[in-house]
Biopython code that builds the backbone (N, CA, C, O; Angstrom):
import numpy as np
from Bio.PDB.StructureBuilder import StructureBuilder

atoms = [
    (1, "MET", "N", (117.341, 108.396, 112.696)),
    (1, "MET", "CA", (117.356, 106.964, 112.465)),
    (1, "MET", "C", (118.632, 106.517, 111.777)),
    (1, "MET", "O", (119.171, 107.210, 110.915)),
    (2, "THR", "N", (119.093, 105.372, 112.165)),
    (2, "THR", "CA", (120.289, 104.776, 111.566)),
    (2, "THR", "C", (119.931, 104.398, 110.114)),
    (2, "THR", "O", (118.978, 103.660, 109.863)),
    (3, "GLN", "N", (120.733, 104.932, 109.164)),
    (3, "GLN", "CA", (120.464, 104.714, 107.787)),
    (3, "GLN", "C", (121.592, 104.040, 107.033)),
    (3, "GLN", "O", (121.349, 103.351, 106.043)),
    (4, "HIS", "N", (122.788, 104.223, 107.474)),
    (4, "HIS", "CA", (124.016, 103.777, 106.744)),
    (4, "HIS", "C", (124.800, 102.836, 107.621)),
    (4, "HIS", "O", (124.770, 102.906, 108.850)),
    (5, "ALA", "N", (125.518, 101.936, 106.930)),
    (5, "ALA", "CA", (126.358, 100.994, 107.625)),
    (5, "ALA", "C", (127.581, 100.601, 106.798)),
    (5, "ALA", "O", (127.619, 100.799, 105.584)),
    (6, "LEU", "N", (128.563, 100.051, 107.470)),
    (6, "LEU", "CA", (129.727, 99.444, 106.815)),
    (6, "LEU", "C", (129.942, 98.047, 107.337)),
    (6, "LEU", "O", (129.707, 97.778, 108.515)),
    (7, "TYR", "N", (130.372, 97.181, 106.502)),
    (7, "TYR", "CA", (130.685, 95.798, 106.888)),
    (7, "TYR", "C", (132.001, 95.449, 106.229)),
    (7, "TYR", "O", (132.247, 95.740, 105.059)),
    (8, "CYS", "N", (132.850, 94.803, 107.047)),
    (8, "CYS", "CA", (134.173, 94.398, 106.550)),
    (8, "CYS", "C", (134.469, 93.037, 107.135)),
    (8, "CYS", "O", (134.607, 92.873, 108.347)),
    (9, "GLN", "N", (134.566, 92.054, 106.236)),
    (9, "GLN", "CA", (134.910, 90.692, 106.644)),
    (9, "GLN", "C", (136.421, 90.553, 106.567)),
    (9, "GLN", "O", (137.057, 91.054, 105.640)),
    (10, "LEU", "N", (136.986, 89.866, 107.554)),
    (10, "LEU", "CA", (138.467, 89.794, 107.711)),
    (10, "LEU", "C", (138.853, 88.316, 107.970)),
    (10, "LEU", "O", (138.209, 87.628, 108.762)),
    (11, "GLU", "N", (139.880, 87.863, 107.308)),
    (11, "GLU", "CA", (140.434, 86.578, 107.592)),
    (11, "GLU", "C", (141.873, 86.685, 108.081)),
    (11, "GLU", "O", (142.742, 87.165, 107.354)),
    (12, "ALA", "N", (142.124, 86.246, 109.298)),
    (12, "ALA", "CA", (143.461, 86.358, 109.885)),
    (12, "ALA", "C", (144.418, 85.395, 109.164)),
    (12, "ALA", "O", (144.040, 84.299, 108.749)),
    (13, "LYS", "N", (145.644, 85.842, 109.035)),
    (13, "LYS", "CA", (146.680, 84.947, 108.540)),
    (13, "LYS", "C", (146.874, 83.803, 109.545)),
    (13, "LYS", "O", (146.675, 84.014, 110.741)),
    (14, "PRO", "N", (147.236, 82.657, 109.120)),
    (14, "PRO", "CA", (147.509, 81.550, 110.089)),
    (14, "PRO", "C", (148.517, 82.002, 111.131)),
    (14, "PRO", "O", (149.561, 82.572, 110.816)),
    (15, "GLY", "N", (148.167, 81.726, 112.394)),
    (15, "GLY", "CA", (149.036, 82.128, 113.483)),
    (15, "GLY", "C", (148.853, 83.542, 113.990)),
    (15, "GLY", "O", (149.472, 83.918, 114.984)),
    (16, "MET", "N", (148.004, 84.352, 113.324)),
    (16, "MET", "CA", (147.802, 85.740, 113.694)),
    (16, "MET", "C", (146.410, 85.956, 114.353)),
    (16, "MET", "O", (146.001, 87.106, 114.517)),
    (17, "GLU", "N", (145.692, 84.913, 114.723)),
    (17, "GLU", "CA", (144.366, 85.049, 115.203)),
    (17, "GLU", "C", (144.283, 85.894, 116.461)),
    (17, "GLU", "O", (143.411, 86.758, 116.556)),
    (18, "GLN", "N", (145.163, 85.672, 117.429)),
    (18, "GLN", "CA", (145.116, 86.409, 118.666)),
    (18, "GLN", "C", (145.500, 87.878, 118.416)),
    (18, "GLN", "O", (144.939, 88.783, 119.033)),
    (19, "GLU", "N", (146.416, 88.095, 117.550)),
    (19, "GLU", "CA", (146.845, 89.433, 117.237)),
    (19, "GLU", "C", (145.681, 90.235, 116.616)),
    (19, "GLU", "O", (145.492, 91.409, 116.935)),
    (20, "VAL", "N", (144.904, 89.585, 115.723)),
    (20, "VAL", "CA", (143.732, 90.214, 115.150)),
    (20, "VAL", "C", (142.711, 90.529, 116.267)),
    (20, "VAL", "O", (142.211, 91.652, 116.334)),
    (21, "ALA", "N", (142.405, 89.585, 117.112)),
    (21, "ALA", "CA", (141.458, 89.810, 118.196)),
    (21, "ALA", "C", (141.904, 91.001, 119.075)),
    (21, "ALA", "O", (141.095, 91.859, 119.427)),
    (22, "THR", "N", (143.144, 91.032, 119.402)),
    (22, "THR", "CA", (143.700, 92.106, 120.213)),
    (22, "THR", "C", (143.623, 93.445, 119.501)),
    (22, "THR", "O", (143.246, 94.454, 120.096)),
    (23, "PHE", "N", (143.975, 93.447, 118.253)),
    (23, "PHE", "CA", (143.913, 94.681, 117.451)),
    (23, "PHE", "C", (142.495, 95.211, 117.403)),
    (23, "PHE", "O", (142.285, 96.406, 117.610)),
    (24, "LEU", "N", (141.489, 94.337, 117.129)),
    (24, "LEU", "CA", (140.112, 94.775, 117.000)),
    (24, "LEU", "C", (139.614, 95.310, 118.346)),
    (24, "LEU", "O", (138.925, 96.329, 118.394)),
    (25, "ALA", "N", (139.956, 94.636, 119.415)),
    (25, "ALA", "CA", (139.534, 95.083, 120.750)),
    (25, "ALA", "C", (140.080, 96.490, 121.031)),
    (25, "ALA", "O", (139.378, 97.345, 121.570)),
    (26, "GLY", "N", (141.303, 96.703, 120.669)),
    (26, "GLY", "CA", (141.978, 97.982, 120.870)),
    (26, "GLY", "C", (141.401, 99.103, 119.981)),
    (26, "GLY", "O", (141.458, 100.279, 120.343)),
    (27, "ALA", "N", (140.861, 98.735, 118.849)),
    (27, "ALA", "CA", (140.344, 99.740, 117.925)),
    (27, "ALA", "C", (139.119, 100.452, 118.545)),
    (27, "ALA", "O", (138.771, 101.562, 118.141)),
    (28, "ARG", "N", (138.505, 99.830, 119.480)),
    (28, "ARG", "CA", (137.274, 100.407, 120.141)),
    (28, "ARG", "C", (137.609, 101.822, 120.674)),
    (28, "ARG", "O", (136.801, 102.736, 120.508)),
    (29, "ARG", "N", (138.718, 102.008, 121.273)),
    (29, "ARG", "CA", (139.071, 103.304, 121.856)),
    (29, "ARG", "C", (139.089, 104.402, 120.787)),
    (29, "ARG", "O", (138.712, 105.539, 121.068)),
    (30, "LEU", "N", (139.530, 104.068, 119.544)),
    (30, "LEU", "CA", (139.531, 105.067, 118.464)),
    (30, "LEU", "C", (138.126, 105.418, 118.000)),
    (30, "LEU", "O", (137.825, 106.576, 117.709)),
    (31, "VAL", "N", (137.264, 104.395, 117.933)),
    (31, "VAL", "CA", (135.901, 104.581, 117.518)),
    (31, "VAL", "C", (135.075, 105.391, 118.539)),
    (31, "VAL", "O", (134.134, 106.097, 118.177)),
    (32, "GLU", "N", (135.447, 105.269, 119.793)),
    (32, "GLU", "CA", (134.774, 106.061, 120.803)),
    (32, "GLU", "C", (134.911, 107.566, 120.601)),
    (32, "GLU", "O", (134.099, 108.347, 121.097)),
    (33, "ASP", "N", (135.947, 107.963, 119.869)),
    (33, "ASP", "CA", (136.175, 109.374, 119.582)),
    (33, "ASP", "C", (135.458, 109.823, 118.354)),
    (33, "ASP", "O", (135.711, 110.928, 117.874)),
    (34, "GLU", "N", (134.558, 109.010, 117.809)),
    (34, "GLU", "CA", (133.797, 109.334, 116.594)),
    (34, "GLU", "C", (132.321, 109.541, 116.972)),
    (34, "GLU", "O", (131.561, 108.576, 117.046)),
    (35, "PRO", "N", (131.934, 110.746, 117.201)),
    (35, "PRO", "CA", (130.545, 111.011, 117.715)),
    (35, "PRO", "C", (129.480, 110.556, 116.710)),
    (35, "PRO", "O", (128.351, 110.283, 117.117)),
    (36, "GLU", "N", (129.780, 110.470, 115.480)),
    (36, "GLU", "CA", (128.737, 110.139, 114.435)),
    (36, "GLU", "C", (128.681, 108.624, 114.155)),
    (36, "GLU", "O", (127.881, 108.171, 113.336)),
    (37, "THR", "N", (129.534, 107.853, 114.840)),
    (37, "THR", "CA", (129.376, 106.399, 114.720)),
    (37, "THR", "C", (128.389, 105.956, 115.804)),
    (37, "THR", "O", (128.682, 105.966, 117.000)),
    (38, "THR", "N", (127.194, 105.563, 115.319)),
    (38, "THR", "CA", (126.098, 105.204, 116.209)),
    (38, "THR", "C", (126.363, 103.911, 116.971)),
    (38, "THR", "O", (126.102, 103.842, 118.172)),
    (39, "ALA", "N", (126.870, 102.900, 116.302)),
    (39, "ALA", "CA", (127.221, 101.634, 116.937)),
    (39, "ALA", "C", (128.326, 100.970, 116.123)),
    (39, "ALA", "O", (128.400, 101.107, 114.902)),
    (40, "TRP", "N", (129.169, 100.258, 116.831)),
    (40, "TRP", "CA", (130.367, 99.608, 116.225)),
    (40, "TRP", "C", (130.555, 98.264, 116.873)),
    (40, "TRP", "O", (130.522, 98.122, 118.096)),
    (41, "PHE", "N", (130.757, 97.266, 116.010)),
    (41, "PHE", "CA", (130.934, 95.880, 116.523)),
    (41, "PHE", "C", (132.131, 95.256, 115.837)),
    (41, "PHE", "O", (132.269, 95.346, 114.617)),
    (42, "ALA", "N", (132.984, 94.635, 116.602)),
    (42, "ALA", "CA", (134.090, 93.768, 116.125)),
    (42, "ALA", "C", (133.645, 92.362, 116.504)),
    (42, "ALA", "O", (133.390, 92.103, 117.681)),
    (43, "ILE", "N", (133.548, 91.484, 115.580)),
    (43, "ILE", "CA", (133.031, 90.125, 115.895)),
    (43, "ILE", "C", (134.013, 89.062, 115.378)),
    (43, "ILE", "O", (134.814, 89.278, 114.468)),
    (44, "ARG", "N", (133.884, 87.893, 116.034)),
    (44, "ARG", "CA", (134.626, 86.719, 115.605)),
    (44, "ARG", "C", (133.596, 85.661, 115.161)),
    (44, "ARG", "O", (132.656, 85.333, 115.884)),
    (45, "MET", "N", (133.812, 85.155, 113.969)),
    (45, "MET", "CA", (132.821, 84.174, 113.391)),
    (45, "MET", "C", (133.418, 82.757, 113.301)),
    (45, "MET", "O", (132.731, 81.822, 112.889)),
    (46, "GLY", "N", (134.642, 82.606, 113.670)),
    (46, "GLY", "CA", (135.314, 81.333, 113.583)),
    (46, "GLY", "C", (136.756, 81.488, 113.976)),
    (46, "GLY", "O", (137.155, 82.597, 114.332)),
    (47, "PRO", "N", (137.555, 80.468, 113.936)),
    (47, "PRO", "CA", (138.946, 80.538, 114.396)),
    (47, "PRO", "C", (139.745, 81.646, 113.737)),
    (47, "PRO", "O", (140.520, 82.335, 114.401)),
    (48, "ARG", "N", (139.559, 81.826, 112.416)),
    (48, "ARG", "CA", (140.355, 82.861, 111.688)),
    (48, "ARG", "C", (139.458, 83.906, 111.041)),
    (48, "ARG", "O", (139.952, 84.796, 110.349)),
    (49, "ASN", "N", (138.156, 83.817, 111.253)),
    (49, "ASN", "CA", (137.245, 84.730, 110.567)),
    (49, "ASN", "C", (136.648, 85.781, 111.537)),
    (49, "ASN", "O", (136.061, 85.459, 112.571)),
    (50, "PHE", "N", (136.832, 87.026, 111.145)),
    (50, "PHE", "CA", (136.409, 88.137, 111.922)),
    (50, "PHE", "C", (135.627, 89.126, 111.031)),
    (50, "PHE", "O", (135.636, 88.990, 109.808)),
    (51, "ALA", "N", (134.975, 90.084, 111.618)),
    (51, "ALA", "CA", (134.300, 91.101, 110.873)),
    (51, "ALA", "C", (134.119, 92.343, 111.707)),
    (51, "ALA", "O", (134.170, 92.286, 112.936)),
    (52, "ILE", "N", (133.907, 93.470, 111.045)),
    (52, "ILE", "CA", (133.540, 94.714, 111.703)),
    (52, "ILE", "C", (132.203, 95.164, 111.064)),
    (52, "ILE", "O", (132.024, 95.109, 109.848)),
    (53, "PHE", "N", (131.302, 95.599, 111.913)),
    (53, "PHE", "CA", (130.037, 96.138, 111.445)),
    (53, "PHE", "C", (129.751, 97.408, 112.213)),
    (53, "PHE", "O", (129.789, 97.390, 113.443)),
    (54, "ASP", "N", (129.475, 98.482, 111.560)),
    (54, "ASP", "CA", (129.177, 99.744, 112.202)),
    (54, "ASP", "C", (128.079, 100.482, 111.454)),
    (54, "ASP", "O", (127.892, 100.299, 110.251)),
    (55, "VAL", "N", (127.348, 101.328, 112.197)),
    (55, "VAL", "CA", (126.226, 102.054, 111.662)),
    (55, "VAL", "C", (126.307, 103.543, 111.991)),
    (55, "VAL", "O", (126.948, 103.990, 112.942)),
    (56, "PHE", "N", (125.597, 104.276, 111.120)),
    (56, "PHE", "CA", (125.676, 105.756, 111.162)),
    (56, "PHE", "C", (124.310, 106.336, 110.811)),
    (56, "PHE", "O", (123.552, 105.746, 110.042)),
    (57, "ASN", "N", (124.002, 107.509, 111.390)),
    (57, "ASN", "CA", (122.765, 108.167, 111.036)),
    (57, "ASN", "C", (122.766, 108.887, 109.715)),
    (57, "ASN", "O", (121.706, 109.184, 109.163)),
    (58, "ASN", "N", (123.965, 109.174, 109.193)),
    (58, "ASN", "CA", (124.002, 109.869, 107.892)),
    (58, "ASN", "C", (125.316, 109.541, 107.183)),
    (58, "ASN", "O", (126.224, 108.952, 107.770)),
    (59, "GLU", "N", (125.397, 109.927, 105.932)),
    (59, "GLU", "CA", (126.579, 109.624, 105.115)),
    (59, "GLU", "C", (127.793, 110.364, 105.621)),
    (59, "GLU", "O", (128.905, 109.853, 105.487)),
    (60, "ARG", "N", (127.639, 111.531, 106.190)),
    (60, "ARG", "CA", (128.757, 112.287, 106.759)),
    (60, "ARG", "C", (129.466, 111.488, 107.834)),
    (60, "ARG", "O", (130.696, 111.455, 107.872)),
    (61, "GLY", "N", (128.691, 110.828, 108.727)),
    (61, "GLY", "CA", (129.269, 109.981, 109.750)),
    (61, "GLY", "C", (130.015, 108.769, 109.196)),
    (61, "GLY", "O", (131.070, 108.392, 109.707)),
    (62, "ARG", "N", (129.461, 108.165, 108.151)),
    (62, "ARG", "CA", (130.087, 107.015, 107.538)),
    (62, "ARG", "C", (131.444, 107.445, 106.900)),
    (62, "ARG", "O", (132.460, 106.765, 107.042)),
    (63, "GLU", "N", (131.412, 108.578, 106.208)),
    (63, "GLU", "CA", (132.652, 109.058, 105.563)),
    (63, "GLU", "C", (133.692, 109.413, 106.623)),
    (63, "GLU", "O", (134.876, 109.132, 106.436)),
    (64, "ALA", "N", (133.271, 110.030, 107.742)),
    (64, "ALA", "CA", (134.189, 110.384, 108.792)),
    (64, "ALA", "C", (134.817, 109.131, 109.374)),
    (64, "ALA", "O", (136.009, 109.124, 109.684)),
    (65, "HIS", "N", (134.034, 108.067, 109.528)),
    (65, "HIS", "CA", (134.562, 106.833, 110.093)),
    (65, "HIS", "C", (135.562, 106.219, 109.112)),
    (65, "HIS", "O", (136.610, 105.719, 109.522)),
    (66, "MET", "N", (135.240, 106.257, 107.830)),
    (66, "MET", "CA", (136.144, 105.654, 106.805)),
    (66, "MET", "C", (137.477, 106.370, 106.736)),
    (66, "MET", "O", (138.485, 105.786, 106.340)),
    (67, "ASN", "N", (137.481, 107.654, 107.126)),
    (67, "ASN", "CA", (138.726, 108.435, 107.153)),
    (67, "ASN", "C", (139.324, 108.608, 108.513)),
    (67, "ASN", "O", (140.295, 109.345, 108.682)),
    (68, "GLY", "N", (138.739, 107.916, 109.523)),
    (68, "GLY", "CA", (139.180, 108.057, 110.889)),
    (68, "GLY", "C", (140.356, 107.170, 111.256)),
    (68, "GLY", "O", (140.895, 106.431, 110.432)),
    (69, "GLY", "N", (140.735, 107.271, 112.529)),
    (69, "GLY", "CA", (141.907, 106.557, 113.009)),
    (69, "GLY", "C", (141.815, 105.028, 112.940)),
    (69, "GLY", "O", (142.788, 104.353, 112.606)),
    (70, "ALA", "N", (140.619, 104.489, 113.264)),
    (70, "ALA", "CA", (140.453, 102.995, 113.261)),
    (70, "ALA", "C", (140.639, 102.467, 111.836)),
    (70, "ALA", "O", (141.334, 101.474, 111.622)),
    (71, "ALA", "N", (140.023, 103.124, 110.883)),
    (71, "ALA", "CA", (140.147, 102.680, 109.460)),
    (71, "ALA", "C", (141.603, 102.776, 108.977)),
    (71, "ALA", "O", (142.109, 101.891, 108.287)),
    (72, "LYS", "N", (142.247, 103.861, 109.359)),
    (72, "LYS", "CA", (143.620, 104.023, 108.920)),
    (72, "LYS", "C", (144.551, 102.947, 109.526)),
    (72, "LYS", "O", (145.438, 102.419, 108.855)),
    (73, "GLN", "N", (144.313, 102.643, 110.818)),
    (73, "GLN", "CA", (145.138, 101.578, 111.439)),
    (73, "GLN", "C", (144.815, 100.196, 110.860)),
    (73, "GLN", "O", (145.698, 99.350, 110.718)),
    (74, "LEU", "N", (143.544, 99.982, 110.528)),
    (74, "LEU", "CA", (143.160, 98.719, 109.931)),
    (74, "LEU", "C", (143.899, 98.497, 108.601)),
    (74, "LEU", "O", (144.432, 97.414, 108.356)),
    (75, "MET", "N", (143.925, 99.499, 107.775)),
    (75, "MET", "CA", (144.568, 99.392, 106.483)),
    (75, "MET", "C", (146.095, 99.289, 106.640)),
    (75, "MET", "O", (146.743, 98.572, 105.877)),
    (76, "ALA", "N", (146.675, 99.999, 107.622)),
    (76, "ALA", "CA", (148.102, 99.935, 107.830)),
    (76, "ALA", "C", (148.523, 98.544, 108.331)),
    (76, "ALA", "O", (149.586, 98.050, 107.955)),
    (77, "LYS", "N", (147.727, 97.934, 109.144)),
    (77, "LYS", "CA", (148.068, 96.639, 109.734)),
    (77, "LYS", "C", (147.690, 95.477, 108.855)),
    (77, "LYS", "O", (148.125, 94.352, 109.098)),
    (78, "ALA", "N", (146.882, 95.726, 107.826)),
    (78, "ALA", "CA", (146.324, 94.620, 106.990)),
    (78, "ALA", "C", (147.369, 93.690, 106.416)),
    (78, "ALA", "O", (147.167, 92.478, 106.479)),
    (79, "PRO", "N", (148.466, 94.165, 105.863)),
    (79, "PRO", "CA", (149.448, 93.232, 105.276)),
    (79, "PRO", "C", (150.000, 92.236, 106.324)),
    (79, "PRO", "O", (150.266, 91.074, 106.018)),
    (80, "GLN", "N", (150.156, 92.715, 107.523)),
    (80, "GLN", "CA", (150.704, 91.873, 108.620)),
    (80, "GLN", "C", (149.692, 90.866, 109.130)),
    (80, "GLN", "O", (150.044, 89.728, 109.441)),
    (81, "LEU", "N", (148.418, 91.286, 109.219)),
    (81, "LEU", "CA", (147.419, 90.490, 109.981)),
    (81, "LEU", "C", (146.479, 89.638, 109.129)),
    (81, "LEU", "O", (146.035, 88.572, 109.556)),
    (82, "PHE", "N", (146.167, 90.140, 107.869)),
    (82, "PHE", "CA", (145.075, 89.513, 107.130)),
    (82, "PHE", "C", (145.537, 88.827, 105.842)),
    (82, "PHE", "O", (146.539, 89.206, 105.237)),
    (83, "VAL", "N", (144.765, 87.792, 105.439)),
    (83, "VAL", "CA", (145.074, 87.047, 104.210)),
    (83, "VAL", "C", (144.965, 87.971, 103.014)),
    (83, "VAL", "O", (145.769, 87.869, 102.088)),
    (84, "LYS", "N", (143.973, 88.889, 103.008)),
    (84, "LYS", "CA", (143.830, 89.815, 101.892)),
    (84, "LYS", "C", (143.442, 91.196, 102.441)),
    (84, "LYS", "O", (142.951, 91.311, 103.564)),
    (85, "GLN", "N", (143.668, 92.225, 101.644)),
    (85, "GLN", "CA", (143.336, 93.577, 102.023)),
    (85, "GLN", "C", (141.870, 93.700, 102.340)),
    (85, "GLN", "O", (141.042, 93.229, 101.560)),
    (86, "PRO", "N", (141.505, 94.316, 103.455)),
    (86, "PRO", "CA", (140.097, 94.499, 103.851)),
    (86, "PRO", "C", (139.338, 95.298, 102.782)),
    (86, "PRO", "O", (139.875, 96.249, 102.215)),
    (87, "GLU", "N", (138.101, 94.908, 102.516)),
    (87, "GLU", "CA", (137.196, 95.582, 101.622)),
    (87, "GLU", "C", (136.009, 96.028, 102.396)),
    (87, "GLU", "O", (135.296, 95.198, 102.961)),
    (88, "LEU", "N", (135.760, 97.324, 102.447)),
    (88, "LEU", "CA", (134.619, 97.920, 103.156)),
    (88, "LEU", "C", (133.368, 97.882, 102.232)),
    (88, "LEU", "O", (133.397, 98.404, 101.118)),
    (89, "GLN", "N", (132.326, 97.282, 102.701)),
    (89, "GLN", "CA", (131.087, 97.260, 101.937)),
    (89, "GLN", "C", (130.109, 98.282, 102.542)),
    (89, "GLN", "O", (129.841, 98.258, 103.743)),
    (90, "ARG", "N", (129.599, 99.145, 101.724)),
    (90, "ARG", "CA", (128.605, 100.144, 102.149)),
    (90, "ARG", "C", (127.244, 99.491, 102.112)),
    (90, "ARG", "O", (126.869, 98.882, 101.110)),
    (91, "LEU", "N", (126.502, 99.613, 103.201)),
    (91, "LEU", "CA", (125.183, 98.981, 103.322)),
    (91, "LEU", "C", (124.183, 100.068, 103.696)),
    (91, "LEU", "O", (124.527, 101.083, 104.301)),
    (92, "ASP", "N", (122.913, 99.815, 103.307)),
    (92, "ASP", "CA", (121.822, 100.653, 103.743)),
    (92, "ASP", "C", (121.051, 99.912, 104.837)),
    (92, "ASP", "O", (120.731, 98.735, 104.673)),
    (93, "VAL", "N", (120.758, 100.565, 105.918)),
    (93, "VAL", "CA", (119.989, 99.946, 107.024)),
    (93, "VAL", "C", (118.473, 100.201, 106.708)),
    (93, "VAL", "O", (118.047, 101.320, 106.423)),
    (94, "ILE", "N", (117.719, 99.114, 106.780)),
    (94, "ILE", "CA", (116.299, 99.267, 106.519)),
    (94, "ILE", "C", (115.480, 99.223, 107.813)),
    (94, "ILE", "O", (114.323, 99.642, 107.816)),
    (95, "ALA", "N", (116.053, 98.729, 108.904)),
    (95, "ALA", "CA", (115.391, 98.806, 110.183)),
    (95, "ALA", "C", (116.430, 98.590, 111.266)),
    (95, "ALA", "O", (117.458, 97.959, 111.020)),
    (96, "ASP", "N", (116.182, 99.094, 112.435)),
    (96, "ASP", "CA", (117.148, 98.936, 113.558)),
    (96, "ASP", "C", (116.396, 98.918, 114.853)),
    (96, "ASP", "O", (115.222, 99.282, 114.911)),
    (97, "LYS", "N", (117.082, 98.488, 115.909)),
    (97, "LYS", "CA", (116.618, 98.615, 117.260)),
    (97, "LYS", "C", (117.882, 98.920, 118.110)),
    (97, "LYS", "O", (118.737, 98.059, 118.316)),
    (98, "LEU", "N", (117.956, 100.108, 118.565)),
    (98, "LEU", "CA", (119.043, 100.563, 119.356)),
    (98, "LEU", "C", (118.594, 101.120, 120.675)),
    (98, "LEU", "O", (117.449, 101.559, 120.782)),
    (99, "PRO", "N", (119.440, 101.129, 121.696)),
    (99, "PRO", "CA", (118.980, 101.688, 122.961)),
    (99, "PRO", "C", (118.779, 103.203, 122.790)),
    (99, "PRO", "O", (119.404, 103.854, 121.952)),
    (100, "HIS", "N", (117.872, 103.727, 123.630)),
    (100, "HIS", "CA", (117.523, 105.173, 123.521)),
    (100, "HIS", "C", (118.471, 105.949, 124.398)),
    (100, "HIS", "O", (118.379, 107.174, 124.475)),
]
sb = StructureBuilder()
sb.init_structure("model")
sb.init_model(0)
sb.init_chain("A")
sb.init_seg("    ")
for serial, (resi, resn, name, xyz) in enumerate(atoms, 1):
    if name == "N":
        sb.init_residue(resn, " ", resi, " ")
    sb.init_atom(name, np.array(xyz, "f"), 0.0, 1.0, " ", f" {name:<3s}", serial, name[0])
structure = sb.get_structure()
């Protein structure tokens, strides 16, 4: 069962909205190489507001993701793309519905 999650809200710098969208779309290929990432979503909530939400079956998977290529690229690109440095929030999943 999915038990652990991460959430990261992001605000694009003015004029960097398309670059953020492109960056997040491209990050998918890195996450595909993470077998313990159960589900991963990059979402847009408004013109400059984005977020990443991902879930894991165990803490080991969450830690691997936090130390993986997508997270490293996110932090490296943060000064260029975002108003402030991304903060990863650790969440506990209390219920889920995922494809079998």
